[in-house]
NULUM-247698 format. One record per residue (C-alpha): x, y, z; residue in three letters. Coordinates in pm, 1 decimal, padded with zeros to 6 digits. Example, Ala and Ser with C-alpha at 12.3 -4.5 7.8 and 13.67 -1.06 7.14 Angstrom:
BEGIN
east north up residuo
01230.0 -00450.0 00780.0 ALA
01367.0 -00106.0 00714.0 SER
# end
This chain:
BEGIN
east north up residuo
17530.4 11983.0 14915.6 ILE
17325.6 12179.1 15173.3 LEU
17566.4 12032.3 15423.9 SER
17859.4 12125.1 15216.1 ALA
17709.5 12467.4 15167.7 ARG
17718.5 12549.8 15524.0 GLU
18015.7 12414.6 15639.7 TRP
18220.1 12601.4 15323.0 LYS
18028.4 12940.3 15485.5 SER
18063.6 12896.9 15813.8 ASN
17689.7 12850.6 15835.5 TRP
17657.9 13207.8 15739.4 ASN
17416.2 13116.0 15453.3 ILE
17173.6 12940.9 15695.6 ASN
17146.8 13217.1 15909.2 SER
17191.1 13553.2 15662.9 GLY
17109.0 13354.4 15367.8 GLY
17274.2 13463.2 15037.8 PHE
17469.2 13804.8 15018.7 THR
17509.9 13788.3 14613.8 GLY
17878.2 13773.5 14644.1 LYS
17914.4 13388.9 14691.8 GLU
18035.2 13222.6 14413.7 GLN
18055.2 12831.2 14445.6 PHE
18105.0 12546.2 14182.0 SER
18012.4 12206.6 14201.4 VAL
18151.2 11926.9 14019.3 TYR
18066.6 11586.1 13852.7 CYS
18084.3 11375.3 13564.2 SER
17872.8 11400.3 13261.9 GLN
17740.3 11058.9 13333.2 GLN
17608.2 11175.4 13688.4 ALA
17258.3 11143.2 13782.0 HIS
17014.5 11419.3 13718.9 SER
16958.2 11481.1 14123.4 SER
17294.7 11645.6 14142.6 VAL
17170.5 11940.8 13940.8 GLU
16856.8 11909.8 14132.4 LYS
17043.5 11954.6 14465.5 ALA
17210.9 12268.8 14365.7 VAL
16891.8 12421.0 14241.1 ARG
16723.0 12329.1 14573.4 VAL
17063.3 12461.0 14762.6 ALA
17018.7 12768.3 14594.6 GLY
17370.1 12745.8 14402.1 LEU
17217.8 12725.1 14045.1 GLY
17242.1 12504.3 13764.0 THR
17541.0 12764.7 13630.9 GLU
17740.6 12701.2 13916.2 CYS
17744.3 12303.3 13806.5 LEU
18044.2 12156.8 13647.4 ARG
17983.3 11854.8 13417.3 LYS
18311.7 11702.0 13363.4 ILE
18404.7 11509.7 13040.5 ALA
18444.1 11153.0 13075.5 VAL
18719.1 10903.0 12920.5 ASN
18651.8 10612.5 12729.9 HIS
18524.1 10378.7 13006.7 LYS
18266.9 10683.4 13072.3 LEU
18430.3 10757.9 13395.6 ALA
18517.8 11091.9 13500.5 LEU
18830.8 11247.3 13337.7 GLU
19080.6 11371.6 13598.1 MET
19268.4 11602.9 13385.4 ARG
18953.0 11785.2 13294.9 ASP
18860.3 11796.0 13675.3 LEU
19157.4 11944.8 13763.6 GLN
19164.0 12201.7 13469.4 ILE
18810.9 12325.0 13548.6 GLN
18890.1 12367.8 13934.0 VAL
19208.8 12541.4 13856.7 GLU
19021.7 12768.0 13624.9 ASN
18740.1 12858.8 13917.4 ASP
18977.3 12893.4 14172.5 ILE
19161.6 13151.5 13909.2 ASN
18836.8 13337.0 13847.0 ALA
18776.3 13381.3 14218.7 GLY
18497.9 13131.0 14217.8 ILE
18494.0 12862.8 14533.8 ILE
18479.5 12511.2 14446.8 PRO
18237.7 12375.8 14682.7 LEU
18189.9 12015.2 14625.7 ALA
18241.3 11703.0 14390.8 THR
18042.7 11421.2 14333.2 ILE
18211.2 11089.5 14241.5 ALA
18007.3 10820.3 14127.4 THR
18023.4 10468.1 14189.4 ILE
17814.8 10305.6 13903.5 GLY
17640.5 10576.8 13702.8 THR
17271.2 10525.6 13627.2 THR
17325.2 10523.9 13216.4 GLY
17620.5 10293.4 13170.6 THR
17755.7 10195.1 13548.9 THR
18073.1 10356.1 13470.0 ALA
18312.4 10401.5 13791.0 ILE
18464.5 10718.3 13875.9 ASP
18821.0 10722.7 14022.7 PRO
18751.9 10774.1 14411.0 VAL
19073.3 10804.9 14536.2 SER
19209.7 11029.4 14292.3 GLU
18903.9 11276.3 14317.3 ILE
18985.4 11253.4 14688.5 ALA
19320.9 11409.8 14623.8 THR
19187.8 11698.5 14428.3 VAL
18924.9 11732.0 14668.0 CYS
19169.4 11781.9 14957.2 ASN
19354.3 12015.0 14785.5 GLU
19083.1 12225.9 14686.8 ALA
18937.7 12192.6 15048.1 LYS
18584.6 12096.5 14915.3 MET
18366.2 11823.3 15008.8 TRP
18375.5 11500.5 14831.7 LEU
18040.8 11310.2 14800.4 HIS
18029.0 10932.4 14636.7 VAL
17710.0 10837.2 14490.7 ASP
17661.5 10456.0 14504.7 ALA
17301.7 10476.0 14462.8 ALA
17286.0 10130.7 14254.5 TRP
17625.8 10001.8 14256.3 ALA
17711.1 10028.7 14608.5 GLY
17529.9 09675.3 14668.2 THR
17812.9 09527.5 14502.1 ALA
18060.9 09651.1 14746.3 LEU
17911.0 09328.0 14965.8 LEU
18129.4 09150.7 14723.1 LEU
18500.9 09155.0 14861.2 PRO
18602.2 09111.6 14487.5 GLU
18432.2 09449.3 14406.2 TYR
18589.7 09643.3 14707.4 ARG
18812.4 09809.8 14455.3 TRP
18518.9 10015.9 14329.5 MET
18564.5 10209.9 14677.1 GLY
18930.0 10275.7 14687.0 ALA
18956.1 10605.8 14886.1 GLY
18625.7 10585.4 15008.8 LEU
18740.5 10688.3 15337.2 GLU
18846.0 11009.1 15245.0 GLN
18489.8 11074.5 15147.0 ALA
18286.7 11330.6 15355.2 ASP
17977.8 11143.1 15252.5 SER
17833.5 10822.9 15070.3 PHE
17503.1 10708.2 14999.3 VAL
17358.0 10368.5 14828.3 PHE
17013.1 10275.8 14791.6 ASN
16906.0 09928.4 14903.6 PRO
16583.1 09970.0 14708.9 HIS
16768.0 09928.3 14398.6 LYS
17003.2 09624.6 14408.5 TRP
16930.9 09495.4 14766.2 MET
16583.5 09359.6 14741.1 PHE
16435.2 09635.9 14956.7 THR
16095.0 09773.6 14859.3 ASN
16095.5 10148.9 14757.5 PHE
16220.6 10373.5 14920.4 ASP
16523.2 10281.0 15103.1 CYS
16830.6 10506.8 15087.8 SER
17168.2 10447.6 15311.3 ALA
17342.0 10788.8 15388.5 TYR
17672.1 10799.0 15542.1 PHE
17836.4 11079.6 15645.9 VAL
18203.1 11134.8 15808.5 LYS
18116.2 11424.7 16064.0 GLU
17767.8 11391.8 16183.9 PRO
17806.5 11727.8 16348.0 GLN
17825.2 11923.4 16008.3 ILE
17496.9 11756.3 15911.4 LEU
17336.9 11837.1 16239.9 ILE
17443.3 12171.2 16250.4 LYS
17320.2 12220.4 15890.8 THR
16963.8 12093.6 15976.5 PHE
16909.5 12126.1 16368.7 SER
16638.7 12346.7 16474.6 LEU
16485.2 12247.7 16807.4 VAL
16175.8 12453.4 16905.2 PRO
16061.5 12451.2 17251.7 GLU
15766.0 12205.1 17169.7 TYR
16051.4 11958.2 17055.6 LEU
16242.2 11967.6 17322.0 LYS
16282.7 11684.0 17562.2 THR
16497.8 11557.6 17850.9 GLY
16603.6 11238.8 17662.6 THR
17016.1 11197.6 17596.1 LYS
17218.3 10976.0 17403.7 GLY
16959.3 10928.4 17158.2 VAL
17008.9 11060.3 16779.8 ASN
16701.5 11272.5 16707.6 ASN
16695.1 11216.6 16313.3 TYR
16495.8 11536.0 16271.5 SER
16820.5 11714.1 16293.0 ASP
17001.8 11490.1 16031.9 TRP
16775.9 11612.8 15730.0 GLY
16506.2 11815.1 15595.8 ILE
16200.7 11625.5 15702.3 GLN
16105.6 11634.8 16073.0 LEU
15937.5 11311.8 16067.6 GLY
15996.6 10994.4 15878.7 ARG
15918.1 10631.3 15807.3 ARG
16119.5 10332.0 15996.2 PHE
16300.8 10247.7 15654.1 ARG
16566.0 10058.1 15841.7 ALA
16325.2 09801.0 15964.0 LEU
16255.7 09653.5 15622.4 LYS
16615.4 09674.7 15518.5 LEU
16689.6 09470.6 15847.3 TRP
16430.4 09221.8 15721.9 PHE
16593.2 09176.6 15410.7 VAL
16944.4 09130.2 15563.9 ILE
16764.2 08891.7 15814.6 ARG
16609.3 08687.5 15558.2 ASN
16905.4 08635.2 15302.1 PHE
17192.1 08681.1 15527.4 GLY
17504.5 08826.0 15402.3 VAL
17620.6 08529.8 15265.9 ASP
17296.5 08479.6 15062.5 GLY
17308.8 08830.6 14950.4 LEU
17666.3 08796.2 14804.4 ARG
17533.6 08497.8 14628.0 GLN
17280.5 08664.6 14452.2 LYS
17479.0 08935.0 14335.2 ILE
17755.1 08756.1 14227.4 ARG
17492.7 08573.3 14002.3 GLY
17332.6 08854.0 13862.0 TYR
17685.3 09006.6 13783.3 ILE
17794.6 08657.2 13618.8 ASN
17489.2 08656.5 13385.2 TRP
17524.0 08990.2 13258.3 ALA
17879.7 08929.1 13193.2 ARG
17761.8 08606.1 12973.2 GLU
17521.2 08815.1 12795.1 LEU
17775.0 09090.3 12740.4 ALA
17990.0 08813.6 12576.5 GLU
17677.3 08675.2 12363.7 LYS
17601.5 09037.0 12219.1 ILE
17990.0 09096.3 12152.2 ASP
17963.4 08790.9 11964.6 GLN
17689.2 08868.9 11758.4 HIS
17744.1 08998.2 11368.2 PRO
17449.7 09260.2 11478.1 ASP
17482.4 09364.1 11776.4 PHE
17722.1 09586.1 11968.2 GLN
17837.9 09659.1 12309.0 LEU
17854.1 10005.3 12383.8 GLU
18000.3 10044.6 12744.8 ALA
18187.3 09834.7 12942.9 PRO
17995.9 09608.2 13166.6 ALA
18171.3 09562.4 13494.1 PRO
17836.6 09517.5 13697.3 LEU
17506.8 09397.2 13614.0 ALA
17380.2 09654.5 13348.4 THR
17463.3 09546.1 12962.4 VAL
17444.7 09888.4 12712.6 CYS
17399.7 09723.6 12339.7 PHE
17284.5 09848.2 12002.0 THR
17156.3 09654.2 11698.4 TYR
17302.1 09748.3 11408.8 THR
17351.9 09511.0 11097.3 PRO
17597.2 09535.1 10867.1 PRO
17392.5 09591.9 10595.9 SER
17205.3 09862.5 10737.5 PHE
17201.5 10191.3 10594.3 GLU
16962.7 10400.9 10784.0 GLY
16950.8 10582.3 11106.4 ASP
17074.9 10346.4 11395.5 PRO
16905.5 10568.2 11672.5 ASN
16579.2 10516.3 11476.4 LEU
16649.5 10141.8 11449.6 LEU
16742.0 10075.4 11801.2 ASN
16410.4 10306.9 11918.1 GLN
16216.8 10087.4 11700.9 GLN
16389.9 09771.9 11885.9 LEU
16331.5 09902.1 12215.7 LEU
15953.8 09960.7 12148.7 GLN
15888.5 09628.6 11968.6 ALA
16045.8 09454.0 12249.6 ILE
15878.5 09643.0 12532.6 ASN
15527.9 09616.7 12358.0 ASP
15580.4 09243.4 12337.5 SER
15520.6 09214.5 12680.7 GLY
15785.6 08963.6 12734.6 SER
16032.5 09186.3 12903.3 LEU
16090.8 09549.8 12965.8 TYR
16413.8 09744.2 12895.2 LEU
16544.1 10087.1 12908.9 THR
16760.0 10325.4 12720.2 HIS
17034.5 10604.2 12754.8 THR
17210.0 10807.8 12510.0 LYS
17604.5 10817.7 12496.5 ILE
17737.5 11103.7 12234.9 ASN
17403.6 11144.3 12091.4 GLN
17345.3 10772.4 12031.1 ARG
17053.9 10576.4 12144.9 PHE
17176.3 10300.4 12367.1 ILE
16949.2 09996.8 12478.4 ILE
17000.5 09873.1 12835.6 ARG
16941.6 09551.3 12970.1 LEU
16961.9 09516.3 13360.7 VAL
16983.2 09227.8 13578.2 VAL
16895.6 09197.8 13919.2 GLY
16519.9 09168.0 14013.3 GLN
16492.5 08968.7 14311.8 THR
16419.8 08626.4 14195.7 TYR
16567.4 08641.4 13835.2 GLN
16736.5 08337.8 13741.9 THR
16980.8 08261.5 13477.0 ARG
16685.4 08120.2 13235.6 GLU
16499.0 08440.2 13252.8 ASP
16847.4 08617.0 13124.8 ILE
16853.8 08341.9 12852.8 ALA
16487.1 08420.4 12758.7 TYR
16527.0 08783.0 12737.7 ALA
16823.2 08733.0 12485.6 TRP
16585.2 08506.9 12279.5 GLN
16336.5 08796.4 12269.9 VAL
16574.5 09057.1 12178.1 ILE
16730.6 08805.2 11905.2 GLU
16399.4 08736.9 11788.2 ALA
16260.9 09055.7 11792.4 THR
16558.6 09218.6 11574.6 ALA
16521.0 08938.9 11316.0 ALA
16151.8 09044.9 11269.6 THR
16276.4 09393.0 11207.6 LEU
16518.4 09276.8 10980.7 LYS
16290.1 09073.3 10760.8 ALA
16037.9 09362.6 10733.0 SER
16305.8 09579.6 10605.0 GLY
16295.5 09846.1 10887.5 LYS
# end
């Protein structure tokens, strides 16, 4: 966001600050990560500049709504600054149409950032490269090996198409940091912090340990096991799938046909009971104000048997709730 801000303002905000005349807008889907909103605050743009675009039946960004919002802002004299497309939203792992979003960004001359924080690891698989269609048009891209590539926290891999934009945004070299060294990237010019940990080393160890084929085998396994679990849930009369499961996150609810109470409260009780058991730990999200339980497959040494056991715990806990009349 800071790079986009400076690129669009010809680096004038870095030098002179906001004049009060700048009006920028940033776009993302309603399912995008909260870090987008935090970023517009940190960049001094303000939350009111953020346009949260409606999603379609797959919970991915709705292109028509994006186009309308961009057109409305241009007509109002507001400058479209950036769009954040997400490959694998945090709540449901929805996949935004990057290629279509890129077309809108090109037409409006705005920055395209692609957030693939968790799901980006699946791009290792040739059969999942479709998720990245249009990625070559992005100005920046990030994914987090600490999320699904078995790397200890924290490790984010950030790619930028034009490094000079990034460097011009952040470079500030006082006399005491000048050296005679040439041909070496000084990463204090590539971000906010002057010094940083050698995060690339632990990622190198992971790749060295598993190998590309080993990583692909594990990721394929997780996706297949999640698909198997989704099928079981879909076939169960008391459970419902609440979102597509293209990767390894399964979103579901428990609502027996005979239940007449508040389904949100019921699913909160189920989630709490499962987590209190100590057998496994699940998380939740909300879709259209509905409380949704999430199961994520992907811990480094998980097995198919672990997922089968998790389903047994879920079923047994739900049956106990049903028997108690809650």
